[in-house]
Steps between C-alpha positions, in 0.01 A plus 500: 500500500266201492333618821440846354342348191292267715377789713415714197328202339283440804404869517430499125277190525300653788463819301386300200239315702370830642481667162311219331264424786216640294401391149783605275295589195493861392187682612350804339635715784838321519693538176844608386595842366252709699595821677763556639673215315379585150815675383731198484619410145327164522168685521555665160280299264667661196827318572571150364399212725859376552623849593225534760579154641868589529403818681317305769778248546761773530315658791465183706726384783612140512262406790214658307590308187495170683157577643369507141617149405188332643152471356390700808712800408535760774430870469780757472341790691779752440447466122122477526494148358219293655514129583400264220379142489623336179306177550147509358326214317267508201513158335132504391379801692623694804596235758543487875825296486735798490515756784476787250127441441233556766125470474453670834406847377290694253516218247391169660536273194637465149399312187598134526579371150544131420821335612773524235479137386134552403563835337773334293241248380329776307804538272387860460773763499269799511316354798826459692599858423161642598500303822844627599403856407193476724717372786738790447218751513376352827856491634551871429165580656595309818840666504329841495314423821805343670394135465761372252849558368588530132741210462320171442673164499315334216477322258616148592625365168677181601425202284241260645746213458355249743123450553546460876643849553284693748570835336442390141157664528677840511669450163383514136573128456758268355584656163783758480348678200164535678661606828709760318196641318308524827795669671530764229130593509478499879803719546401744231148528644616538859780744437282716283675458164215591265279509812642837612423649160143373521455630858666839491621561146870476596747334265813504720619139487737557794213563741330220691143486622612224736801271490475131400742228606588182306543216747654259600828504306564212428411128484282528810214249499535289813386611845493193721551144375650224718832629638510791254370847575530820300753627755753218452422372153774502238334503157738318270404629158663431166603790275254362246203517734601839641512652151175372354277435801586679823639833374273610211221641726749716687673610180164604356393668822812714492562565132143537375306571819763744632450384858652730761565229760642151506478268799761228546382171645587305814646196327850440374552456128779256424657549842471880530216677683300696243533822699878457518548403139692767311452289188118507525451855617765623257323324216183699577677838516783466253354276228125555527527871580309494831443849643355494846567358847567142605344380823548177686211277587419550864791389719679352198817691591498342845444165332832532313677462833257344742343221289718448196833559676630646174657790683738449791357785705222753510733766368603275209134448412446878483809536282399215272155639419606865465789414270271273299269797434228481766358836604266439790434234761146397581578455865739644759812289437682775309392763754669296771815395318600753237703724735705200612559405136639849434713486815653172384571640153269254326302779331549869435260788541494520118328158492216645706490815286450287189200328659348824619527658155284218364251534785464877483479493120184288520351717775567808288335343195199440727485869585580453866729806495270726301319654792142443612375186320142627522601783270673267256375325189332222698392715794128490423479122529322389817235271647273552196764324288505183709236231464332713235252347252759488220743293708232270631383432145857433399540248785188321373629503142837361611330213687273425204792480257718291727262221602577182303243245385691173525224255411153534347364163399213509249490880534355462848566868572368761485193447711174660392416765759141536371380151596505586871692185599614457858871508582699338778847635583717261695852516632726647766598793281158597372434777752850631563552864414878466506531468124811706437777255585834615630597865529145631523365811663153586630268477199236755410228241557488146639314248286532124494448272204174392663402866529564552130293198400222603740438808282427278199310203644135531606536212745834419658625289790835439659698241696868496603561130455839550667548728797817652354734469205713226660181288501623242747150378587199385299256592777327755277465274196153378593351851510680588176354197324148585618544856378625379161213257449238772546645739240477500122864597455799479735812715514786347703762749622828350620874560466767688688548798732781655704512197733610293199716736289661829598831670565726272707271204432526274196268208436600137517212367289316609189179325605203676657565530878368239738164347409406765245524249215259267677261790556505594132437143381228433756311819428531449122352150536209632700414787262206483263706648219877507440672720760700817438840488671661833590867502602650778711878531534817620333692177451406210267281221628487140388125470437530226241235310698252780427608537137412132445177505708192521277297621797708816498389699200721808527813612684597861551822636647454841661845539657472771762256725310499806731208700628285456186557128467151395613324707238747403226449129570119537498508687172702218340291218641177666384634600158521876536874481430670260262811357675832601346774412752791268417722320749834682541660183636504123463278297732702192590385167640570411862793282389693818429549544874768229470716752317733675749383858544859618545598381149510822297559338164237582240609250237399134521770239569378148411822344633389575854125490450468879520196616299591870464290800602237719340332444165822599317700202630269265695466154343251338737120480511282797584167557667465824303758663275634854488255712303203270558168677530156443351231739379127473436593557136723302267768675295684432178818668378664591174843647428436801278861598452844408630834457329610156385872577492734726697858561386774600744752593230466879553529499874791261565783706638780539247759344725276201565452390141845339484430314822162379375655382175849361474632355171148501367371287785254616759663486845161479667360280225147621442429479870505841662652847518589666834296815548814698582622433146204692359458876476179702483287204601186715501517517121390134496172572679183403326125501569283191492148593397234256620127471436286369789146378436251467783297192404268526796181688581649722768719808467811495709866585538757251388872454564711411196822328604780461242752225572818396325671164471850532362761253376660296777852613427664458842425332829241688701295630206147590623213270416310812398488862617260789506581762237218744562138545590211730432162550668219612272121527503308275266138503380298179466535334160737770376871539446746746653866562411798550722875521458794389713843655460781244498864587574693188387815582699286512817198278442647223283829469687605325819820449699762237441686325784742794532215745546538655154178571314490319168263520204442159341522476124235311305125465537316663789140390535269777614166379633170642618266228623529220243608728212867517406730714287864431418764773507842397372800687639806482275839664489463569124 
């Protein structure tokens, strides 16, 4: 029997390789439900999605079913179902990383928006939504010409827990509330919720313009550090940290964003591979209400057996992930081993059917079984919708709003463009056009930071200083110093690139690479006026030397600003745009590299010298704090209205009152109430109305960040936490109002050591800038 299965498996694998030898994305001439296959029930768009999906599955043979369990899904010619490539990438624009996207065709490029970490620095929900909607429009256009699929594995919403992480640049930062807000807007924009209505006037919430995927579930934030790699790392995470740090972005992505895909991560979580964890995947489906398909990260199923040795055999690994709730394998491991798992009785055909129902349901929602896509609701999208003026302008706006002014001594910036001063641009990154960071595509246009500044300066010169980012030699320092001495103003461009931080490569130091620090200091000393330091990179840098150096007048962090980064930087330096960005993560000193990267604990532990992580729990010194960001204007705040007292008496569950009070004595004292003892938590919601006054002479946008500091009722209480934020436009010397909605059960709570969310009783201090307001939460 084994030989028969082995023979059929070999034939099946050869057939699979033949069928997918060409790009497996649907082309305009290669689609399902065309004549003579149009009469199958699954082609009837009037039927419910689930009924159509069941129809497809019922018609498939077992070998055919197995051929569909890979990202490179084979065609089923007898049913007229074409091959499909599930893996496409769109983190901050259509990217070349996934095989589903190709720029070798009618459309040679796509809009390259800023890397996610810089977009997050804008703290602008509508900007995130509009960016994702633009990416979706370009994705559909490329699909229509056969250059992309419709299932995109973004966003990356892992918490940027450790500043050394090479992929932190891909995330919205270190705060779970911020990451969750970003995830919701990105997914809604990409999948077409609200965007579909705007584009084609359709209000069917079940339909998808494209499919978004929340990744990497969960506690994935280490790629390669010492003996640990993402393939063998066991993330030991407390229930407390899981509940109020690692999981909120995924919960928001699913419950509010309505994501149609979830990707499980390589790592183990508390001893169980994420892709084999019935507890984790079941949490998403059963408790959070996830409706979509679950994919592994690429080769993560093989990792369960080959690296982690969690499974005793290849067949056990297949059984473990399918029974946990996985639907598709990015890779070929399941293609090669699923038949054997069935032969050995480790899985049943019904396990495969369950997975296929999820997969086909998403494809049906995308319209892949509705006939010719060019005759569908998105069929008119094409090359004119990619790299169009609207999207290019949006990329510029996103870069403008993300760039963070870290230092501006004596209001050194902005420079006066009208005086005709000469400008020297120095540094190994000044002329690079690779400004997108990881998971980039081919941008509409290639412009360096030097190129952007060149458009604004009448006289400009350039010197590398260092030959590359690693800057191992000071051979070019002499020329750089000569160039600096001859200019009126000097811009020094240093930082990081993919040789320093990327997937599979974490940093070991937070300092500028090689001799970059020496270059910065030397050039600043040689300059006629204080120098302007521009930092490229996703991860934090310890530039405390520059912060303290009086010869460095201003410091700007541009992250990876995308294709319009050069122009955005020039507009800020020369005062055409008032900087608005705020850091979405803490910038730690170099000493933080003594903290083991494999320690997943968020809370500080003084007994072992552990300082904690992120602004919510970190107790050490900072180079720059979360939310730091300067403007050319100064702002003052005033609380216009907010409640002073909130009573829980009406929402405590009837059966919980006796437990909260026994013999007239409060069981919990006046400390806290578990959230699960409250009903109708939304009834506690309130708005905080805030007045913002621009005290400067320049108009500009401004980010209002509302923080809360609650009573320290149990161990592990946050130092402070972000409650909400709002981006608004302000006029010089005038006031503007904004409001932030606060949900106490969500925003003022945190997890106790058992992982239960609790709401502290007593005084909660809400703050904006240096202005505070007290809200007292009481049982009666």
